[in-house]
C-alpha positions in Angstrom: -16.5 13.4 13.8 -14.4 11.2 11.4 -16.5 9.1 8.8 -15.3 5.5 8.6 -15.3 5.3 5.0 -12.4 8.5 6.1 -9.9 6.1 7.9 -8.0 3.2 6.4 -8.4 -0.3 7.7 -6.8 -1.7 10.9 -5.2 -4.4 8.8 -4.4 -4.3 4.9 -2.0 -6.2 2.7 -1.1 -5.4 -1.1 -0.7 -8.6 -1.8 -3.5 -10.2 -3.7 -3.2 -13.4 -2.4 -3.5 -12.0 1.3 -7.2 -12.2 2.9 -6.3 -8.5 3.8 -6.0 -7.6 0.4 -8.6 -5.0 -1.0 -7.9 -3.3 -4.6 -10.3 -0.5 -4.0 -8.8 0.9 -1.0 -5.2 0.5 -2.2 -6.4 2.4 -5.2 -7.2 5.3 -3.1 -3.6 5.1 -1.9 -2.7 4.4 1.1 0.2 6.7 3.3 2.0 5.0 6.1 4.0 6.6 9.3 6.0 4.2 10.9 8.1 5.5 14.1 7.1 9.1 12.8 8.8 8.2 9.5 6.8 8.2 6.5 7.5 4.7 4.7 6.6 4.2 1.0 7.8 0.1 1.2 5.2 -1.7 3.2 3.8 -4.4 1.9 1.1 -5.0 5.0 0.7 -3.1 8.1 -1.6 -3.9 11.3 -2.5 -0.8 13.5 -4.1 -2.3 16.4 -0.9 -4.8 16.7 1.4 -2.0 16.1 4.0 -3.8 13.1 4.5 -3.6 9.4 5.6 -6.1 7.0 8.5 -4.9 4.5 10.6 -6.6 2.1 14.0 -8.2 2.9 16.2 -7.2 0.4 15.9 -8.7 -3.1 15.8 -12.4 -0.9 13.0 -14.6 -2.5 11.1 -17.6 -1.3 10.5 -20.8 -3.1 7.7 -19.5 -5.0 9.4 -16.6 -6.4 7.7 -14.1 -3.4 10.0 -11.7 -1.6 10.7 -12.4 1.7 9.3 -10.1 4.4 10.5 -8.7 7.7 7.9 -8.1 10.6 8.9 -4.3 12.6 7.3 -3.4 15.4 6.5 0.3 16.5 3.1 2.5 16.5 2.0 2.8 12.7 -0.2 5.4 11.7 -2.3 5.2 8.4 -4.7 7.5 6.1 -5.9 7.9 3.0 -3.6 9.6 0.1 -6.8 11.5 -2.1 -8.0 13.0 1.4 -5.1 15.7 1.6 -3.0 16.5 4.4 -6.2 17.6 6.7 -7.1 14.0 6.7 -7.5 11.9 9.7 -5.2 9.6 10.6 -5.7 6.1 12.0 -2.9 5.5 15.2 -2.3 2.6 17.3 
């Protein structure tokens, strides 16, 4: 049985202005696999809805924040501090 502390949340963002930001969880390191490929450029994800947000090149909005695009598909997340045998949250 997997412990709640061993699985990442359903929705997480690296933007401190987001309501889904959690610095403590991010400090553990969260690995993301999207459509079977490990991604390191994910800004935000939602496992239950099956999407990630990534930067759209070097484009910025008028406030200087990077523009993000939403990609849909199967998302898996895990904590990197648990190693390779860590439980994986899937959608």
